[in-house]
TIMI-2910 file (N, C-alpha, C, CB; in pm, 1 decimal, decimal comma, always signed):
<rs>
+----------+----------+----------+----------+----------+----------+----------+----------+----------+----------+----------+----------+------+
!      n_x !      n_y !      n_z !     ca_x !     ca_y !     ca_z !      c_x !      c_y !      c_z !     cb_x !     cb_y !     cb_z ! resn !
+----------+----------+----------+----------+----------+----------+----------+----------+----------+----------+----------+----------+------+
!  -5401,1 ! -17499,6 !  -2556,4 !  -5451,2 ! -17501,0 !  -2692,8 !  -5487,7 ! -17643,9 !  -2729,4 !  -5346,6 ! -17442,8 !  -2792,1 !  Met !
!  -5601,1 ! -17660,7 !  -2785,8 !  -5649,6 ! -17792,6 !  -2823,4 !  -5583,3 ! -17838,4 !  -2952,9 !  -5802,4 ! -17791,7 !  -2838,6 !  Ser !
!  -5549,2 ! -17965,4 !  -2958,5 !  -5487,2 ! -18017,2 !  -3081,0 !  -5589,9 ! -18033,8 !  -3192,4 !  -5418,3 ! -18151,2 !  -3053,4 !  Ser !
!  -5719,3 ! -18013,5 !  -3162,5 !  -5823,6 ! -18021,7 !  -3265,4 !  -5801,0 ! -17917,3 !  -3374,3 !  -5962,8 ! -18003,1 !  -3202,6 !  Lys !
!  -5758,2 ! -17797,9 !  -3334,8 !  -5740,1 ! -17688,9 !  -3429,9 !  -5602,1 ! -17687,6 !  -3493,5 !  -5764,9 ! -17557,8 !  -3362,0 !  Asn !
!  -5516,7 ! -17777,4 !  -3452,8 !  -5380,3 ! -17780,2 !  -3503,5 !  -5366,9 ! -17880,0 !  -3618,1 !  -5282,4 ! -17814,9 !  -3391,2 !  Leu !
!  -5266,9 ! -17858,3 !  -3701,2 !  -5238,1 ! -17945,0 !  -3814,9 !  -5117,7 ! -18031,2 !  -3779,8 !  -5212,0 ! -17862,0 !  -3944,8 !  Ile !
!  -5136,2 ! -18161,3 !  -3779,8 !  -5026,5 ! -18252,2 !  -3748,4 !  -4923,8 ! -18247,6 !  -3861,8 !  -5078,9 ! -18397,5 !  -3726,5 !  Gln !
!  -4799,9 ! -18221,5 !  -3826,2 !  -4694,7 ! -18204,6 !  -3926,8 !  -4675,1 ! -18332,0 !  -4007,8 !  -4562,8 ! -18164,3 !  -3860,1 !  Ile !
!  -4680,8 ! -18445,9 !  -3943,1 !  -4661,7 ! -18573,1 !  -4014,8 !  -4767,0 ! -18588,5 !  -4125,4 !  -4669,5 ! -18693,2 !  -3915,9 !  Arg !
!  -4893,6 ! -18559,6 !  -4092,9 !  -5001,8 ! -18570,5 !  -4191,9 !  -4986,6 ! -18465,3 !  -4301,6 !  -5139,0 ! -18555,5 !  -4123,4 !  Gln !
!  -4949,4 ! -18344,3 !  -4262,5 !  -4928,8 ! -18235,3 !  -4357,8 !  -4821,3 ! -18273,0 !  -4459,4 !  -4889,7 ! -18105,5 !  -4284,3 !  Phe !
!  -4711,1 ! -18329,2 !  -4410,0 !  -4600,2 ! -18367,7 !  -4498,1 !  -4638,7 ! -18483,8 !  -4589,2 !  -4477,3 ! -18405,5 !  -4415,2 !  Cys !
!  -4715,1 ! -18577,5 !  -4537,8 !  -4763,7 ! -18687,1 !  -4622,0 !  -4852,0 ! -18633,5 !  -4733,9 !  -4841,2 ! -18790,1 !  -4537,8 !  Leu !
!  -4941,8 ! -18542,8 !  -4699,7 !  -5033,3 ! -18485,7 !  -4798,4 !  -4957,6 ! -18412,0 !  -4908,3 !  -5132,0 ! -18390,9 !  -4730,5 !  Tyr !
!  -4855,2 ! -18334,8 !  -4868,8 !  -4779,1 ! -18255,7 !  -4965,6 !  -4659,8 ! -18330,8 !  -5024,8 !  -4730,6 ! -18129,1 !  -4900,3 !  His !
!  -4641,0 ! -18454,6 !  -4980,0 !  -4532,8 ! -18540,0 !  -5029,0 !  -4396,3 ! -18473,2 !  -5011,5 !  -4555,5 ! -18574,7 !  -5176,2 !  Glu !
!  -4373,4 ! -18424,7 !  -4889,6 !  -4244,7 ! -18363,5 !  -4856,2 !  -4190,0 ! -18430,4 !  -4730,3 !  -4259,1 ! -18208,7 !  -4835,6 !  Ile !
!  -4062,4 ! -18407,2 !  -4703,1 !  -3998,1 ! -18462,2 !  -4584,1 !  -4033,0 ! -18377,2 !  -4462,0 !  -3844,7 ! -18469,4 !  -4603,1 !  Glu !
!  -4047,0 ! -18442,6 !  -4346,5 !  -4072,0 ! -18370,7 !  -4221,7 !  -3958,3 ! -18274,3 !  -4189,9 !  -4090,9 ! -18469,4 !  -4106,2 !  Asn !
!  -3838,7 ! -18307,8 !  -4236,1 !  -3722,1 ! -18224,4 !  -4207,1 !  -3734,5 ! -18085,8 !  -4270,4 !  -3595,1 ! -18292,8 !  -4256,7 !  Thr !
!  -3812,2 ! -18074,4 !  -4377,4 !  -3832,5 ! -17943,0 !  -4439,9 !  -3901,4 ! -17848,2 !  -4341,7 !  -3916,5 ! -17956,2 !  -4570,0 !  Phe !
!  -4004,2 ! -17895,7 !  -4273,7 !  -4075,1 ! -17813,3 !  -4175,2 !  -3982,1 ! -17781,7 !  -4057,9 !  -4203,9 ! -17885,5 !  -4124,9 !  Ile !
!  -3901,0 ! -17879,1 !  -4018,8 !  -3804,4 ! -17856,2 !  -3910,3 !  -3705,6 ! -17747,2 !  -3949,9 !  -3728,8 ! -17986,8 !  -3875,5 !  Thr !
!  -3659,0 ! -17750,0 !  -4075,1 !  -3566,6 ! -17646,3 !  -4122,5 !  -3633,1 ! -17509,1 !  -4121,5 !  -3516,7 ! -17679,3 !  -4264,0 !  Glu !
!  -3760,0 ! -17503,5 !  -4165,4 !  -3832,8 ! -17376,7 !  -4161,8 !  -3840,2 ! -17324,9 !  -4017,9 !  -3975,4 ! -17393,5 !  -4221,0 !  Leu !
!  -3863,1 ! -17415,8 !  -3925,4 !  -3869,0 ! -17379,5 !  -3783,9 !  -3732,7 ! -17328,3 !  -3735,8 !  -3914,0 ! -17500,7 !  -3698,9 !  His !
!  -3626,2 ! -17395,4 !  -3775,8 !  -3491,4 ! -17354,4 !  -3735,9 !  -3457,0 ! -17214,5 !  -3786,7 !  -3388,7 ! -17454,7 !  -3787,5 !  Asn !
!  -3511,7 ! -17176,2 !  -3901,5 !  -3490,1 ! -17042,8 !  -3956,4 !  -3586,9 ! -16940,6 !  -3897,2 !  -3504,2 ! -17045,8 !  -4107,6 !  Tyr !
!  -3678,5 ! -16986,0 !  -3812,6 !  -3775,1 ! -16895,8 !  -3751,3 !  -3889,8 ! -16858,9 !  -3842,2 !  -3707,0 ! -16772,4 !  -3706,7 !  Gly !
!  -3912,0 ! -16939,8 !  -3946,7 !  -4016,9 ! -16908,9 !  -4043,5 !  -4151,6 ! -16970,1 !  -4006,3 !  -3975,8 ! -16957,1 !  -4180,3 !  Leu !
!  -4150,9 ! -17072,8 !  -3923,5 !  -4275,2 ! -17132,7 !  -3874,1 !  -4258,8 ! -17164,8 !  -3726,1 !  -4312,3 ! -17261,3 !  -3955,1 !  Val !
!  -4371,2 ! -17177,2 !  -3661,0 !  -4371,5 ! -17213,3 !  -3519,7 !  -4426,4 ! -17354,9 !  -3507,8 !  -4456,2 ! -17112,2 !  -3434,6 !  Lys !
!  -4347,8 ! -17443,3 !  -3448,5 !  -4390,4 ! -17581,0 !  -3426,3 !  -4442,2 ! -17592,3 !  -3283,7 !  -4273,7 ! -17681,8 !  -3452,1 !  Ile !
!  -4559,5 ! -17649,8 !  -3269,5 !  -4618,2 ! -17671,2 !  -3137,7 !  -4607,5 ! -17820,3 !  -3106,7 !  -4767,9 ! -17621,6 !  -3132,0 !  Ile !
!  -4553,2 ! -17850,5 !  -2989,5 !  -4537,8 ! -17990,5 !  -2949,4 !  -4640,0 ! -18020,9 !  -2841,2 !  -4392,8 ! -18020,0 !  -2899,0 !  Ile !
!  -4723,0 ! -18121,2 !  -2868,9 !  -4822,4 ! -18168,1 !  -2772,8 !  -4823,6 ! -18319,2 !  -2775,1 !  -4963,5 ! -18110,9 !  -2804,1 !  Gln !
!  -4817,6 ! -18378,2 !  -2658,0 !  -4825,0 ! -18524,4 !  -2645,0 !  -4728,3 ! -18594,4 !  -2739,8 !  -4967,7 ! -18572,8 !  -2671,8 !  Glu !
!  -4604,5 ! -18549,6 !  -2741,1 !  -4497,3 ! -18608,2 !  -2822,4 !  -4526,0 ! -18605,0 !  -2972,7 !  -4473,8 ! -18750,7 !  -2779,5 !  Asp !
!  -4606,3 ! -18511,1 !  -3016,9 !  -4632,2 ! -18495,3 !  -3159,7 !  -4614,9 ! -18348,1 !  -3196,1 !  -4775,3 ! -18546,0 !  -3197,3 !  Asp !
!  -4581,6 ! -18321,1 !  -3321,7 !  -4556,3 ! -18184,3 !  -3366,9 !  -4671,8 ! -18136,0 !  -3453,3 !  -4423,2 ! -18175,8 !  -3445,2 !  Glu !
!  -4708,2 ! -18008,3 !  -3432,5 !  -4822,3 ! -17949,3 !  -3502,2 !  -4788,0 ! -17810,8 !  -3554,0 !  -4944,0 ! -17942,3 !  -3409,9 !  Tyr !
!  -4864,1 ! -17766,7 !  -3654,6 !  -4860,5 ! -17630,3 !  -3705,8 !  -4995,2 ! -17566,0 !  -3676,1 !  -4828,3 ! -17627,1 !  -3859,3 !  Leu !
!  -4994,8 ! -17434,8 !  -3657,6 !  -5120,7 ! -17362,8 !  -3643,7 !  -5181,0 ! -17344,0 !  -3783,0 !  -5099,7 ! -17225,0 !  -3572,1 !  Glu !
!  -5313,1 ! -17352,2 !  -3794,5 !  -5377,6 ! -17338,7 !  -3926,8 !  -5345,4 ! -17206,6 !  -3996,9 !  -5527,9 ! -17351,4 !  -3911,9 !  Pro !
!  -5321,5 ! -17100,1 !  -3919,5 !  -5291,3 ! -16969,5 !  -3978,8 !  -5159,3 ! -16970,8 !  -4055,7 !  -5286,6 ! -16862,6 !  -3870,3 !  Glu !
!  -5072,8 ! -17065,1 !  -4024,8 !  -4941,6 ! -17071,9 !  -4089,5 !  -4946,0 ! -17142,4 !  -4225,2 !  -4843,5 ! -17143,0 !  -3998,7 !  Gln !
!  -5053,4 ! -17215,6 !  -4252,5 !  -5056,9 ! -17299,2 !  -4372,3 !  -5033,8 ! -17224,0 !  -4502,7 !  -5187,4 ! -17368,5 !  -4379,6 !  Leu !
!  -5098,9 ! -17108,2 !  -4526,0 !  -5072,9 ! -17040,1 !  -4654,3 !  -4925,5 ! -17006,3 !  -4675,1 !  -5154,8 ! -16912,6 !  -4662,6 !  Pro !
!  -4858,4 ! -16956,0 !  -4571,6 !  -4717,4 ! -16920,5 !  -4589,3 !  -4630,2 ! -17045,2 !  -4601,3 !  -4669,1 ! -16833,9 !  -4472,4 !  Ser !
!  -4663,0 ! -17151,6 !  -4528,1 !  -4585,7 ! -17276,2 !  -4539,7 !  -4600,4 ! -17333,4 !  -4680,4 !  -4632,2 ! -17380,5 !  -4433,9 !  Val !
!  -4721,1 ! -17330,4 !  -4733,3 !  -4741,9 ! -17383,0 !  -4868,9 !  -4668,0 ! -17299,2 !  -4973,3 !  -4891,9 ! -17387,1 !  -4902,0 !  Glu !
!  -4660,3 ! -17167,2 !  -4953,0 !  -4580,2 ! -17082,9 !  -5043,0 !  -4434,0 ! -17122,9 !  -5037,8 !  -4595,4 ! -16934,3 !  -5006,6 !  Lys !
!  -4384,4 ! -17147,7 !  -4915,4 !  -4244,1 ! -17184,8 !  -4899,9 !  -4216,9 ! -17322,1 !  -4960,9 !  -4204,6 ! -17183,8 !  -4751,7 !  Met !
!  -4313,1 ! -17411,8 !  -4953,6 !  -4298,6 ! -17543,0 !  -5017,7 !  -4283,0 ! -17524,5 !  -5168,4 !  -4421,0 ! -17634,3 !  -4986,1 !  Ile !
!  -4368,8 ! -17440,1 !  -5227,1 !  -4361,0 ! -17416,4 !  -5372,0 !  -4228,1 ! -17350,5 !  -5409,9 !  -4478,7 ! -17328,2 !  -5418,3 !  Arg !
!  -4183,6 ! -17255,1 !  -5327,3 !  -4055,2 ! -17189,7 !  -5356,0 !  -3941,2 ! -17291,7 !  -5357,1 !  -4026,4 ! -17079,0 !  -5252,0 !  Met !
!  -3942,6 ! -17380,9 !  -5259,3 !  -3832,2 ! -17475,7 !  -5244,8 !  -3838,6 ! -17588,5 !  -5348,5 !  -3832,8 ! -17534,7 !  -5104,3 !  His !
!  -3953,5 ! -17650,9 !  -5361,3 !  -3962,7 ! -17769,9 !  -5446,1 !  -3989,2 ! -17737,6 !  -5592,9 !  -4071,3 ! -17860,3 !  -5394,8 !  Tyr !
!  -4066,1 ! -17632,0 !  -5620,9 !  -4096,3 ! -17598,4 !  -5760,6 !  -3992,0 ! -17503,7 !  -5820,5 !  -4235,1 ! -17535,1 !  -5770,5 !  Asp !
!  -3950,5 ! -17405,2 !  -5741,4 !  -3857,3 ! -17304,4 !  -5792,9 !  -3712,2 ! -17331,5 !  -5754,2 !  -3897,4 ! -17168,1 !  -5743,2 !  Leu !
!  -3690,6 ! -17435,7 !  -5673,7 !  -3555,6 ! -17477,9 !  -5632,0 !  -3481,4 ! -17368,6 !  -5554,8 !  -3473,5 ! -17518,2 !  -5754,3 !  Lys !
!  -3554,7 ! -17295,0 !  -5470,2 !  -3493,0 ! -17191,0 !  -5387,5 !  -3448,4 ! -17255,0 !  -5256,7 !  -3592,1 ! -17071,8 !  -5361,3 !  Ile !
!  -3324,8 ! -17228,2 !  -5216,6 !  -3272,4 ! -17288,8 !  -5093,4 !  -3328,1 ! -17216,6 !  -4970,2 !  -3117,3 ! -17284,6 !  -5092,4 !  Asn !
!  -3296,6 ! -17269,9 !  -4852,8 !  -3351,4 ! -17216,3 !  -4727,3 !  -3310,6 ! -17070,6 !  -4704,1 !  -3305,4 ! -17301,8 !  -4609,4 !  Met !
!  -3187,3 ! -17037,1 !  -4737,3 !  -3141,8 ! -16900,2 !  -4719,7 !  -3223,7 ! -16805,5 !  -4807,6 !  -2991,9 ! -16888,5 !  -4752,6 !  Glu !
!  -3251,4 ! -16849,4 !  -4929,0 !  -3332,8 ! -16769,3 !  -5020,2 !  -3475,9 ! -16755,0 !  -4971,1 !  -3332,1 ! -16831,0 !  -5158,5 !  Gly !
!  -3532,9 ! -16863,5 !  -4920,8 !  -3669,2 ! -16859,1 !  -4867,0 !  -3674,6 ! -16764,5 !  -4748,0 !  -3717,1 ! -17000,6 !  -4825,7 !  Ile !
!  -3572,9 ! -16770,0 !  -4662,2 !  -3566,2 ! -16681,0 !  -4546,1 !  -3562,4 ! -16535,2 !  -4591,0 !  -3442,4 ! -16713,5 !  -4459,6 !  Asp !
!  -3480,3 ! -16504,8 !  -4689,0 !  -3468,9 ! -16367,9 !  -4739,4 !  -3600,2 ! -16321,8 !  -4803,1 !  -3354,0 ! -16357,9 !  -4841,3 !  Ala !
!  -3661,2 ! -16407,8 !  -4882,8 !  -3787,5 ! -16373,3 !  -4948,9 !  -3897,2 ! -16350,9 !  -4845,2 !  -3829,5 ! -16484,3 !  -5048,1 !  Ile !
!  -3905,0 ! -16438,4 !  -4745,6 !  -4007,0 ! -16424,0 !  -4641,1 !  -3987,8 ! -16292,7 !  -4565,7 !  -4001,6 ! -16543,3 !  -4542,8 !  Ala !
!  -3862,7 ! -16258,7 !  -4536,2 !  -3833,1 ! -16132,4 !  -4466,9 !  -3878,4 ! -16013,3 !  -4551,4 !  -3681,7 ! -16121,3 !  -4435,8 !  His !
!  -3846,4 ! -16016,4 !  -4680,7 !  -3884,9 ! -15906,1 !  -4769,2 !  -4036,7 ! -15896,9 !  -4784,5 !  -3819,6 ! -15923,4 !  -4906,6 !  Leu !
!  -4103,9 ! -16010,3 !  -4796,2 !  -4250,4 ! -16009,3 !  -4807,6 !  -4314,5 ! -15952,9 !  -4680,9 !  -4303,6 ! -16151,7 !  -4834,8 !  Leu !
!  -4261,1 ! -15988,8 !  -4565,4 !  -4312,7 ! -15933,0 !  -4440,3 !  -4291,3 ! -15781,7 !  -4434,9 !  -4245,1 ! -16000,4 !  -4319,6 !  Asn !
!  -4174,9 ! -15738,6 !  -4479,6 !  -4144,3 ! -15595,8 !  -4480,3 !  -4239,1 ! -15521,3 !  -4574,6 !  -3997,4 ! -15572,2 !  -4521,9 !  Lys !
!  -4267,5 ! -15578,5 !  -4691,1 !  -4360,4 ! -15517,9 !  -4785,9 !  -4499,7 ! -15507,3 !  -4724,4 !  -4365,5 ! -15599,5 !  -4916,5 !  Ile !
!  -4541,4 ! -15611,7 !  -4654,7 !  -4673,5 ! -15610,6 !  -4591,4 !  -4683,4 ! -15499,7 !  -4487,1 !  -4702,9 ! -15746,4 !  -4526,5 !  Glu !
!  -4580,0 ! -15482,6 !  -4405,7 !  -4578,8 ! -15376,0 !  -4304,7 !  -4583,0 ! -15239,7 !  -4373,2 !  -4453,1 ! -15387,1 !  -4213,8 !  Val !
!  -4505,1 ! -15223,3 !  -4479,2 !  -4504,1 ! -15096,1 !  -4551,4 !  -4640,6 ! -15067,1 !  -4614,4 !  -4395,4 ! -15097,3 !  -4659,8 !  Leu !
!  -4707,7 ! -15169,6 !  -4667,3 !  -4840,4 ! -15150,3 !  -4723,9 !  -4940,0 ! -15109,7 !  -4616,9 !  -4887,4 ! -15277,1 !  -4793,7 !  Gln !
!  -4929,8 ! -15170,8 !  -4498,8 !  -5018,5 ! -15133,0 !  -4388,3 !  -4993,8 ! -14988,5 !  -4346,4 !  -4998,4 ! -15227,2 !  -4268,2 !  Gln !
!  -4867,3 ! -14948,3 !  -4339,2 !  -4833,8 ! -14810,2 !  -4304,2 !  -4885,2 ! -14712,2 !  -4409,6 !  -4682,2 ! -14794,8 !  -4288,0 !  Asn !
!  -4872,7 ! -14749,7 !  -4536,7 !  -4920,6 ! -14664,1 !  -4644,5 !  -5071,9 ! -14647,4 !  -4636,9 !  -4880,4 ! -14721,6 !  -4780,5 !  Leu !
!  -5142,7 ! -14756,0 !  -4613,4 !  -5288,9 ! -14750,0 !  -4601,4 !  -5329,9 ! -14662,3 !  -4484,6 !  -5347,8 ! -14890,6 !  -4584,5 !  Thr !
!  -5261,8 ! -14677,6 !  -4371,0 !  -5292,4 ! -14594,7 !  -4254,1 !  -5266,4 ! -14447,7 !  -4285,0 !  -5208,7 ! -14639,4 !  -4132,1 !  Ala !
!  -5156,2 ! -14417,7 !  -4353,0 !  -5124,2 ! -14279,2 !  -4388,4 !  -5226,4 ! -14222,2 !  -4485,9 !  -4983,9 ! -14270,6 !  -4448,9 !  Ser !
!  -5267,8 ! -14303,3 !  -4582,6 !  -5368,7 ! -14257,2 !  -4678,4 !  -5501,9 ! -14228,9 !  -4608,2 !  -5388,5 ! -14361,9 !  -4789,9 !  Gln !
!  -5537,3 ! -14313,1 !  -4512,7 !  -5661,4 ! -14290,3 !  -4438,1 !  -5653,8 ! -14161,5 !  -4356,3 !  -5690,8 ! -14409,5 !  -4345,7 !  Asn !
!  -5538,7 ! -14136,0 !  -4292,9 !  -5521,1 ! -14012,8 !  -4216,3 !  -5527,6 ! -13891,0 !  -4308,5 !  -5387,1 ! -14015,2 !  -4140,1 !  Lys !
!  -5464,6 ! -13900,7 !  -4423,8 !  -5466,0 ! -13791,2 !  -4519,9 !  -5608,1 ! -13764,9 !  -4568,4 !  -5373,7 ! -13822,5 !  -4638,7 !  Leu !
!  -5681,0 ! -13869,4 !  -4596,2 !  -5819,2 ! -13856,8 !  -4641,3 !  -5903,1 ! -13787,0 !  -4533,7 !  -5878,6 ! -13996,1 !  -4675,0 !  Arg !
!  -5884,0 ! -13824,5 !  -4408,8 !  -5955,4 ! -13759,7 !  -4298,9 !  -5919,3 ! -13612,1 !  -4289,1 !  -5924,6 ! -13829,9 !  -4166,9 !  Leu !
!  -5791,0 ! -13582,8 !  -4301,7 !  -5743,1 ! -13444,2 !  -4295,4 !  -5804,5 ! -13361,6 !  -4407,9 !  -5588,7 ! -13439,4 !  -4303,7 !  Tyr !
!  -5805,9 ! -13418,2 !  -4529,1 !  -5861,9 ! -13346,4 !  -4644,5 !  -6011,4 ! -13324,1 !  -4628,3 !  -5834,6 ! -13423,6 !  -4774,0 !  Glu !
!  -6082,6 ! -13422,2 !  -4573,2 !  -6226,3 ! -13407,2 !  -4550,7 !  -6254,2 ! -13297,9 !  -4448,6 !  -6287,5 ! -13539,7 !  -4504,1 !  Glu !
!  -6175,2 ! -13294,4 !  -4340,6 !  -6193,7 ! -13193,4 !  -4237,0 !  -6155,9 ! -13054,5 !  -4287,2 !  -6111,3 ! -13228,5 !  -4113,8 !  Asn !
!  -6059,3 ! -13048,0 !  -4373,8 !  -6012,7 ! -12919,9 !  -4427,2 !  -6117,2 ! -12860,0 !  -4521,2 !  -5878,2 ! -12937,7 !  -4501,1 !  Lys !
!  -6186,5 ! -12943,3 !  -4597,7 !  -6283,5 ! -12892,8 !  -4694,4 !  -6414,1 ! -12853,6 !  -4628,5 !  -6309,4 ! -12996,1 !  -4801,2 !  Ser !
!  -6436,1 ! -12889,0 !  -4503,8 !  -6561,4 ! -12853,4 !  -4435,4 !  -6560,5 ! -12715,4 !  -4381,5 !  -6589,3 ! -12947,5 !  -4324,8 !  Glu !
+----------+----------+----------+----------+----------+----------+----------+----------+----------+----------+----------+----------+------+
</rs>
């Protein structure tokens, strides 16, 4: 993987005015994946929206790491349930269309 598409954690933390240890803690909880290349740490661009949400939860709402972990788990579970609901609704719609023909 090329480091061109990756976000350097040091630069990300400087931009958001947070400590690098915050990203390390997120990694320790399994909430983000840190990629190490050439003795530097990076985040994948796809992770940025969720990392920025977690930054706001921690620094703006004063939610601790355990709380962020629980919230992230619940949000992921909600997303899976929404995907399952959409798939079920699509199957039902297909069934109803075939039944009316």
